C-alpha positions in Angstrom: 29.6 -26.2 -3.8 30.5 -23.9 -0.8 34.1 -24.7 -0.7 34.3 -24.0 -4.5 32.7 -20.6 -3.9 35.1 -19.8 -1.0 37.9 -20.0 -3.2 36.6 -17.8 -5.8 35.2 -15.1 -3.5 38.4 -13.2 -3.2 38.5 -12.7 -7.0 34.8 -11.8 -7.1 34.8 -9.3 -4.3 37.9 -7.5 -5.7 36.2 -7.5 -9.0 32.9 -6.2 -8.2 33.3 -4.6 -4.7 36.7 -2.9 -4.9 35.5 -0.2 -2.4 34.3 -2.7 0.2 37.5 -4.7 1.1 36.1 -5.8 4.4 33.7 -8.2 2.5 36.3 -10.8 1.7 37.0 -11.4 5.4 33.3 -11.2 6.5 32.1 -13.5 3.8 34.8 -16.1 4.4 33.8 -16.3 8.0 30.2 -16.9 7.2 31.2 -19.5 4.6 33.2 -21.3 7.3 30.3 -21.4 9.6 28.0 -22.8 6.9 30.4 -25.4 5.8 30.5 -26.7 9.4 26.9 -26.9 9.4 26.4 -24.7 12.4 22.8 -25.0 13.7 20.5 -21.9 13.0 23.6 -19.9 11.9 22.7 -16.8 9.8 25.1 -15.2 7.2 25.3 -11.5 6.8 22.8 -9.7 4.7 25.1 -8.9 1.9 26.1 -12.5 1.5 22.5 -13.6 1.5 21.8 -11.1 -1.1 24.8 -12.3 -3.3 23.5 -15.9 -3.0 20.1 -14.8 -4.1 21.1 -12.8 -7.3 23.9 -15.3 -8.2 21.2 -18.1 -8.1 18.7 -16.1 -10.1 21.1 -15.4 -12.8 22.2 -18.9 -13.0 18.7 -20.0 -13.4 17.5 -17.2 -15.9 20.4 -17.8 -18.0 21.2 -21.4 -17.6 24.6 -20.7 -16.2 26.7 -23.1 -13.9 27.5 -21.9 -10.4 30.9 -23.8 -10.6 31.7 -21.4 -13.5 30.8 -18.2 -11.7 34.2 -16.5 -11.8 34.1 -16.8 -15.5 30.6 -15.5 -16.2 30.4 -13.1 -13.4 32.1 -10.2 -15.1 29.1 -10.1 -17.5 26.7 -9.3 -14.9 28.9 -7.2 -12.6 26.5 -4.3 -12.6 23.5 -6.3 -11.9 25.1 -8.1 -9.0 26.7 -4.8 -7.7 23.3 -2.9 -7.7 21.5 -5.8 -6.0 24.0 -6.5 -3.2 25.0 -2.8 -2.4 21.9 -1.9 -0.4 22.6 -4.8 2.1 26.4 -3.9 2.3 25.3 -0.4 3.3 22.7 -1.8 5.7 25.6 -3.9 7.7 27.9 -1.0 7.6 25.4 1.1 9.5 25.3 -1.1 12.5 23.5 1.5 14.6 20.2 1.4 13.1 18.2 3.1 15.6 18.9 6.6 14.2 21.0 6.3 11.0 18.5 3.8 9.2 15.6 5.4 10.7 16.6 8.8 9.5 15.7 7.6 5.9 12.3 6.6 7.2 12.1 10.2 8.7 12.5 11.9 5.4 9.6 9.7 3.8 7.4 10.1 7.0 7.9 13.9 7.1 7.0 14.2 3.2 4.0 11.9 3.7 2.8 14.0 6.6 2.5 16.9 4.1 0.2 14.9 2.0 -3.4 14.1 2.3 -3.2 10.9 0.2 -0.5 8.4 -0.5 0.1 5.6 -2.9 -0.9 2.3 -1.3 -1.4 -1.3 -2.4 -4.7 -1.9 -4.0 -4.7 -5.3 -5.7 -7.8 -7.6 -4.9 -5.6 -10.0 -2.7 -4.1 -6.9 -0.9 -7.5 -5.6 -0.1 -9.1 -8.8 1.0 -6.1 -9.7 3.2 -6.3 -6.5 4.9 -10.1 -6.9 5.2 -9.7 -10.3 6.7 -7.1 -8.9 9.3 -9.2 -6.0 10.2 -12.3 -8.1 11.0 -10.4 -11.1 12.4 -12.0 -13.6 10.0 -9.8 -16.4 10.8 -11.4 -19.8 11.9 -10.5 -20.9 15.2 -12.2 -24.2 14.9 -9.4 -25.5 12.9 -5.9 -26.5 14.4 -4.2 -23.6 12.7 -6.4 -20.4 12.5 -7.4 -20.2 8.8 -9.2 -17.9 6.5 -10.4 -18.6 2.9 -10.4 -15.8 0.5 -12.8 -16.4 -2.4 -13.5 -13.4 -4.5 -14.1 -13.5 -8.4 -11.0 -15.1 -9.9 -9.1 -15.0 -6.6 -9.0 -18.1 -4.3 -6.5 -18.1 -1.4 -5.9 -19.3 2.0 -4.4 -17.2 4.8 -3.1 -18.8 8.1 -1.7 -17.6 11.5 1.2 -19.8 12.2 2.4 -19.1 15.7 4.9 -21.8 15.7 7.7 -22.4 13.2 7.4 -18.8 11.7 10.1 -17.1 13.5 13.2 -15.9 11.6 16.2 -18.0 11.9 18.0 -17.1 15.1 21.4 -17.8 16.7 20.1 -19.2 19.9 17.5 -21.5 21.4 16.6 -18.8 23.9 16.1 -16.3 21.1 14.0 -19.0 19.4 11.7 -19.6 22.7 11.4 -15.9 23.1 9.9 -15.4 19.5 7.5 -18.3 20.1 6.3 -16.8 23.3 5.9 -13.4 21.6 3.7 -14.8 18.6 1.7 -17.4 20.5 -1.1 -14.9 21.0 -0.9 -13.3 17.5 -4.7 -14.2 16.8 -5.8 -12.0 19.5 -4.2 -9.0 17.8 -5.9 -9.3 14.5 -7.9 -6.1 14.2 -8.2 -2.7 12.4 -4.9 -1.4 14.2 -3.1 -4.5 12.9 -4.5 -3.5 9.3 -3.2 0.0 9.7 0.4 -1.6 10.4 -0.1 -3.7 7.3 -1.0 -0.5 5.4 2.0 1.5 7.0 4.7 -1.1 6.3 3.4 -1.6 2.7 3.4 2.3 2.1 7.0 2.9 3.4 8.4 -0.2 1.6 6.7 1.0 -1.7 8.3 4.5 -1.3 11.8 3.2 -0.7 12.2 -0.2 -2.5 14.2 -0.5 -5.5 13.7 -4.2 -5.9 11.5 -6.9 -4.6 13.9 -8.4 -2.3 14.9 -5.1 -0.5 14.4 -4.9 3.1 13.6 -1.6 4.8 14.1 -0.6 8.3 10.9 -0.1 10.4 10.7 1.4 13.8 7.7 1.3 16.1 7.9 5.3 16.1 7.4 5.4 12.4 3.9 4.0 12.8 3.0 6.3 15.6 4.0 9.2 13.6 2.0 8.3 10.6 -0.9 7.9 12.8 -0.1 11.6 13.9 0.1 10.5 17.7 1.7 13.1 19.9 5.0 12.0 21.5 6.4 13.7 24.6 9.4 14.8 22.4 9.8 16.4 19.1 12.9 16.3 17.2 14.2 19.3 15.2 12.7 18.0 11.9 9.2 17.5 13.6 9.5 13.8 14.1 7.7 12.8 17.3 9.4 10.5 19.8 8.9 9.3 23.3 5.5 8.1 23.2 3.3 6.7 25.9 4.0 3.1 26.8 0.5 1.9 26.0 0.6 3.4 22.4 3.9 1.8 21.7 3.1 -1.5 23.1 -0.1 -1.9 21.0 2.2 -1.1 17.6 4.7 -3.7 18.7 2.1 -6.5 19.5 0.6 -5.8 16.1 3.8 -5.8 14.2 4.6 -9.1 15.6 1.2 -10.4 14.8 1.6 -9.6 11.1 4.8 -11.8 11.1 2.7 -15.0 11.8 0.5 -14.5 8.7 1.1 -16.9 5.7 -0.7 -17.0 2.5 -1.3 -19.4 -0.5 -2.9 -19.1 -3.8 -5.2 -22.2 -4.1 -5.9 -22.4 -7.7 -3.3 -23.7 -10.2 -2.3 -21.3 -12.9 -4.3 -18.5 -11.6 -4.6 -15.4 -13.8 -4.1 -12.0 -12.4 -5.3 -9.5 -14.6 -3.4 -6.2 -15.2 -6.2 -3.8 -15.6 -3.9 -0.9 -16.6 -2.0 -2.8 -19.3 -4.7 -5.1 -20.4 -2.6 -8.1 -20.0 -2.4 -11.0 -17.4 0.3 -13.1 -15.7 -0.2 -16.8 -14.7 0.9 -17.6 -11.1 1.0 -21.4 -10.5 -0.1 -22.7 -7.2 2.7 -21.9 -4.6 3.4 -23.2 -1.0 2.3 -21.0 1.9 4.4 -17.9 1.7 5.0 -15.5 4.6 3.0 -12.2 4.4 6.0 -10.3 5.6 9.7 -11.4 5.9 11.5 -9.9 9.0 15.3 -9.8 9.9 17.4 -8.0 12.4 14.5 -8.0 15.0 14.8 -6.1 18.2 12.2 -7.7 20.7 11.0 -5.4 23.6 10.5 -7.0 27.0 8.9 -5.9 30.3 10.6 -8.0 32.9 10.8 -11.6 31.3 7.7 -11.2 29.0 8.2 -10.1 25.5 5.8 -7.2 24.4 6.4 -7.1 20.7 8.8 -5.9 17.9 10.4 -2.8 18.7 12.1 -2.4 15.3 13.3 -4.7 12.6 14.3 -4.9 9.0 11.2 -6.1 7.0 9.8 -6.8 3.4 6.6 -8.1 1.8 7.0 -11.9 1.1 7.4 -13.2 -2.3 3.7 -13.5 -3.3 2.6 -9.9 -1.8 5.7 -8.2 -3.4 4.3 -9.1 -6.8 1.4 -6.7 -6.2 3.5 -3.8 -4.7 6.5 -3.7 -7.1 7.2 -4.3 -10.7 5.0 -4.9 -13.9 2.0 -6.4 -11.8 2.0 -3.7 -9.3 -1.5 -2.5 -8.4 -1.8 0.5 -6.3 -4.5 3.4 -5.3 -4.6 6.4 -3.4 -5.3 6.0 0.4 -6.1 8.9 2.5 -3.7 9.2 5.4 -6.6 10.4 7.6 -7.6 6.8 7.6 -4.5 5.8 9.8 -5.4 8.5 12.2 -9.0 7.2 13.2 -9.3 5.5 16.4 -9.0 1.8 15.8 -12.1 0.7 18.0 -14.0 4.0 18.3 -13.7 4.9 14.5 -13.0 1.3 13.1 -16.1 1.7 10.6 -14.7 4.9 9.4 -11.2 3.2 8.5 -13.1 0.2 6.8 -15.1 2.4 4.5 -12.2 4.6 3.6 -10.1 1.4 2.9 -12.9 0.1 0.7 -13.5 3.4 -1.3 -9.7 3.7 -1.9 -9.9 0.2 -3.5 -12.9 0.7 -5.4 -11.6 4.2 -6.8 -8.6 2.3 -8.2 -11.1 -0.2 -10.1 -13.2 2.7 -11.3 -10.3 4.8 -12.5 -9.9 3.1 -15.9 -13.5 4.0 -17.0 -13.8 7.0 -14.8 -17.2 5.8 -13.5 -16.8 7.4 -10.1 -20.2 8.3 -9.7 -21.8 4.7 -9.9 -23.9 4.5 -6.9 -23.2 2.0 -3.9 -25.9 -0.1 -2.3 -26.3 0.2 1.4 -27.4 -3.1 2.3 -27.0 -6.8 0.8 -24.0 -8.8 0.5 -22.0 -6.3 -1.4 -23.4 -3.3 0.4 -21.6 -0.8 2.5 -22.9 -2.1 5.6 -21.4 -5.3 5.0 -18.1 -3.8 3.9 -18.0 -2.0 7.3 -19.4 -5.1 9.1 -22.1 -2.8 10.9 -25.1 -4.3 12.5 -28.3 -4.3 10.5 -30.7 -5.4 13.2 -34.0 -3.6 12.2 -34.7 -3.0 15.9 -32.1 -0.3 15.8 -33.0 0.9 12.3 -33.0 4.7 13.2 -29.7 4.3 15.2 -27.9 2.4 12.4 -29.0 5.1 9.7 -27.8 7.8 11.8 -24.6 6.3 12.5 -24.0 5.4 8.7 -24.7 9.1 7.8 -22.3 10.2 10.7 -19.6 8.3 9.1 -20.1 9.6 5.6 -20.3 13.1 7.0 -17.0 12.6 8.9 -15.4 11.3 5.7 -16.5 14.4 3.9 -15.4 16.8 6.6 -12.0 15.1 6.6 -11.5 15.4 2.9 -11.5 11.6 2.1 -14.6 12.0 0.1 -15.8 15.3 -1.6 -19.5 14.7 -0.8 -22.2 12.2 -0.7 -25.9 11.9 -1.1 -28.6 9.3 -1.5 -29.3 8.4 -5.1 -33.0 8.3 -4.5 -33.9 11.9 -4.1 -37.3 11.2 -2.4 -35.9 8.6 0.0 -36.7 10.7 3.3 -40.3 11.1 2.2 -40.5 7.4 1.5 -39.1 6.5 5.0 -41.6 8.7 6.8 -44.5 7.2 4.9 -43.5 3.6 5.6 -43.7 1.5 8.8 -41.1 -1.1 8.0 -38.9 1.4 6.1 -35.4 0.1 7.4 -35.7 -3.3 5.5 -38.2 -2.4 2.8 -36.7 0.8 1.8 -33.3 2.0 3.4 -31.3 -1.2 3.1 -32.3 -1.3 -0.6 -31.4 2.3 -1.2 -28.1 3.7 -2.8 -25.6 6.4 -2.1 -23.5 8.3 -4.5 -20.0 9.1 -3.2 -17.8 11.6 -5.1 -14.0 11.2 -4.6 -11.9 14.3 -4.0 -9.8 15.7 -6.7 -6.6 14.0 -5.4 -8.1 10.7 -6.6 -9.9 11.8 -9.8 -7.5 14.5 -11.0 -10.5 16.3 -12.0 -10.8 20.1 -10.9 -14.3 20.6 -12.2 -17.0 18.5 -10.9 -18.7 18.8 -14.4 -15.9 16.4 -15.6 -17.1 13.7 -13.3 -20.5 14.3 -14.5 -19.5 13.8 -18.1 -17.5 10.6 -17.4 -20.1 9.0 -15.3 -21.2 5.6 -16.8 -24.5 5.5 -14.8 -26.8 3.9 -17.7 -29.9 4.7 -15.7 -29.5 8.6 -16.1 -27.5 8.8 -19.5 -27.3 12.3 -20.8 -28.2 12.9 -24.3 -26.4 16.2 -25.3 -27.9 16.4 -28.8 -31.4 16.7 -27.1 -29.8 19.3 -24.4 -28.6 21.6 -27.2 -31.8 22.0 -28.8 -33.6 25.4 -27.9 -30.4 26.7 -26.5 -29.3 29.9 -27.4 -25.8 30.4 -29.4 -24.1 31.5 -26.2 -25.5 28.6 -24.2 -24.6 26.0 -26.9 -21.1 27.2 -26.9 -20.7 26.8 -23.3 -22.2 23.3 -23.3 -19.7 22.3 -26.1 -16.9 23.8 -24.2 -17.8 21.8 -21.2 -17.8 18.7 -23.0 -14.5 19.3 -24.9 -12.7 20.6 -21.8 -9.1 19.2 -21.8 -8.2 17.1 -18.8 -5.1 18.0 -16.8 -2.6 15.2 -17.3 1.2 15.1 -18.0 0.8 14.2 -21.4 -1.8 16.9 -22.2 0.4 19.4 -20.6 3.4 18.4 -22.4 1.6 18.4 -25.9 -0.1 21.7 -25.4 3.1 23.5 -24.3 4.8 22.1 -27.2 2.0 23.2 -29.6 2.2 26.7 -28.3 6.0 26.8 -28.9 6.7 27.6 -25.3 9.8 26.4 -23.1 9.2 25.0 -19.7 10.3 28.4 -18.2 8.0 30.4 -20.3 5.0 28.2 -19.8 5.5 27.9 -16.1 5.8 31.8 -15.8 2.5 32.2 -17.6 1.0 29.9 -15.0 2.6 31.3 -12.0 4.5 28.3 -10.8 8.1 27.1 -10.9 9.5 25.5 -14.0 11.0 22.6 -12.0 7.5 21.9 -10.7 6.2 21.9 -14.3 9.2 19.8 -15.6 8.6 17.1 -12.9 4.8 17.0 -13.4 5.3 16.4 -17.3 7.7 13.6 -16.6 5.0 12.2 -14.3 7.3 12.4 -11.2 4.6 14.2 -9.1 2.1 11.6 -8.2 -0.1 14.1 -6.2 0.0 17.7 -7.4 -1.1 20.4 -5.1 -4.7 21.4 -5.6 -3.6 25.0 -6.5 -1.2 23.9 -9.2 -3.9 21.8 -10.8 -6.2 24.7 -10.9 -3.4 26.9 -12.6 -2.6 24.2 -15.2 -6.4 23.7 -15.8 -7.0 27.4 -16.4 -3.9 27.8 -18.8 -4.5 24.6 -20.7 -8.2 25.5 -21.4 -7.8 29.3 -22.0 -9.3 30.5 -25.3 
């Protein structure tokens, strides 16, 4: 098969890649090596990408590889668009700055935001939680964690051996084995942060599921807002302390050792937004992340970790971060800044709320209260001790965590659902187990999550059946002015791209005219109506809200 392909490559490269004449020579060298069966030889990224897309097309349309030179013209653009990013990667052989510059733009943009799109599927959340709490069972030969939640049943393993990327020498393989042999000890909240950071950067840049992105240790340190000893002209930090960089490199290496598998056959993943489902059959163990072009940092003869690499989510994980089954929510970037040991509970609660808010988004029941204790309570979520001997200390710590999240804008505000809780606690001896652990808290998300400027909108959309509001009863006895105000509150138009476009057109206004009335740029309004702005500025939301609901 490879001999046949080699004869046809000249024609194909000239046909599809006329502006990249070097490919013919480069690919033929690789094919010669593959034909001779050279052990551990890795062809260039562009040839790998070509093989992937050609094989995919052949299977999808029942085409024969040996006739590739005949049918390839029909899929010219698809092949070109798939392979092109990998050609560019190879041509930029000095990745330290040229490739990292694209990440710099993304990172600098993210650092101007408070919230960012992040993975939020059930599998994504449970994997991250498993990593942060290191729930891998060390009794088994291979450290294993079993994830069972609702319709999900999966297995995650830490495979220190035979998980290395294919390398060109036995020495490189041994170095990789040494690097990953202690991976299980690096499963913690900082590793969960790197899991988030890599996923966020990939979601920001990927154009297809198989696309690799360049990742540098400094990218993670910048997103965690750690201060380097040097600041570039664009604000990007560098020259970090040795310990800070080492910790990131170790965690990145640890992530590459995690493999996952779906256990149930024909498992149905429900797409809550589209009201549909996709069946995914049982699969073999799949790497959580795939890495290539790895640069390992050493201190003497000892490998420290991955300094930089090309990386993408594995086949299973990428299904939830890209394409029709993508499931994402809004994660507060402040979560990444919290100290991974001193503030690990803050991190865990912030991640959990991000996942919960995505689930509650469809029905907008953001005000449904959370239990403090129990198997599904917030203490369990954070893995916070529930020893009654330290009841007062635990309660104080719990409240401090919520207060900090509120001060940092991760939540808008919080309160106990039971209004007389403090009074009950004062009157009861065993208050910790009998009262406080059974209590609930109401946590209001920030406007960046709900998109609701007025808190009354949250109250109206709440689905708390215990305190249902009967507006017909409320209207009785009101004055005409009070009645009008109540009706206005109920019928208030929500700020969405669809509503904005509809109302502007109903008023017969152009983008320029409407934007001028609101006091904002027409380009911003245009991008908002086309749903290109995922997180509008609070000031612009207020302007649009006032303009849409003016009488």
